[in-house]
C-alpha positions as CSV (number, residue, x, y, z in Angstrom):
1,X,-30.2,299.2,116.6
2,X,-30.7,297.6,120.0
3,X,-33.1,294.7,119.9
4,X,-34.3,293.0,123.0
5,X,-33.6,289.3,123.3
6,X,-35.2,286.5,125.2
7,X,-33.8,283.2,126.3
8,X,-35.7,280.0,126.2
9,X,-35.0,276.6,127.7
10,X,-36.0,273.5,125.8
11,X,-35.8,269.9,127.1
12,X,-35.0,267.3,124.5
13,X,-33.9,263.6,124.7
14,X,-30.2,263.1,125.0
15,X,-30.1,261.4,121.6
16,X,-31.6,264.4,119.9
17,X,-29.0,266.6,121.6
18,X,-26.3,264.4,120.3
19,X,-27.8,264.6,116.8
20,X,-28.0,268.4,117.0
21,X,-24.4,268.6,118.2
22,X,-23.4,266.5,115.2
23,X,-25.4,268.6,112.7
24,X,-24.2,271.9,114.2
25,X,-20.6,270.6,114.2
26,X,-20.8,269.9,110.5
27,X,-21.4,273.7,110.0
28,X,-18.9,274.7,112.6
29,X,-21.7,276.1,114.8
30,X,-22.7,275.8,118.4
31,X,-26.0,274.1,119.1
32,X,-27.7,277.4,120.0
33,X,-26.6,279.0,116.7
34,X,-27.8,275.9,114.7
35,X,-31.2,275.9,116.5
36,X,-31.5,279.6,115.9
37,X,-30.8,279.0,112.2
38,X,-33.5,276.3,112.1
39,X,-36.0,278.6,113.7
40,X,-35.2,281.4,111.2
41,X,-35.5,279.0,108.3
42,X,-38.9,277.9,109.6
43,X,-40.3,281.4,109.9
44,X,-38.6,283.1,107.0
45,X,-41.8,283.2,104.9
46,X,-43.7,285.0,107.7
47,X,-44.1,288.8,107.7
48,X,-41.8,290.4,110.3
49,X,-43.9,292.3,112.8
50,X,-43.6,296.1,112.6
51,X,-44.5,298.5,115.3
52,X,-45.6,302.2,115.4
53,X,-42.8,304.5,116.5
54,X,-43.4,306.6,119.6
55,X,-44.4,310.2,119.2
56,X,-40.9,311.2,120.5
57,X,-39.2,309.1,117.9
58,X,-41.4,310.6,115.2
59,X,-40.6,314.1,116.4
60,X,-36.8,313.3,116.4
61,X,-37.0,311.8,112.9
62,X,-38.9,314.8,111.5
63,X,-36.4,317.2,113.1
64,X,-33.4,315.2,111.8
65,X,-34.9,315.2,108.2
66,X,-35.6,318.9,108.4
67,X,-32.0,319.6,109.6
68,X,-30.6,317.4,106.8
69,X,-32.8,319.2,104.1
70,X,-31.7,322.6,105.5
71,X,-28.0,321.6,105.1
72,X,-27.4,321.7,108.9
73,X,-25.9,318.2,109.1
74,X,-22.2,317.3,108.7
75,X,-20.8,314.3,106.9
76,X,-18.5,312.2,109.2
77,X,-15.6,310.6,107.4
78,X,-13.8,309.2,110.5
79,X,-15.8,308.4,113.6
80,X,-12.8,308.4,115.9
81,X,-11.8,311.9,114.8
82,X,-15.3,313.1,115.1
83,X,-15.6,312.0,118.7
84,X,-12.2,313.2,119.6
85,X,-13.3,316.7,118.5
86,X,-16.5,316.8,120.6
């Protein structure tokens, strides 16, 4: 799944940055990872937004399910071998 990402810039006092570096270091994390963790903890009780799939995605999904139910799909045991044979 490919999710789009955004980058933000936050200005904080130097002492706060030092504190964040110290806290992140205790967990072996970079500051960005630690701040991301804090944000995720803050919003974990919120409902994650869901979106309606496009009509094209819906059609593709329905076609894939129909092919699966009709036995027209193949189980792939080794991805490398599968792609080598394409």
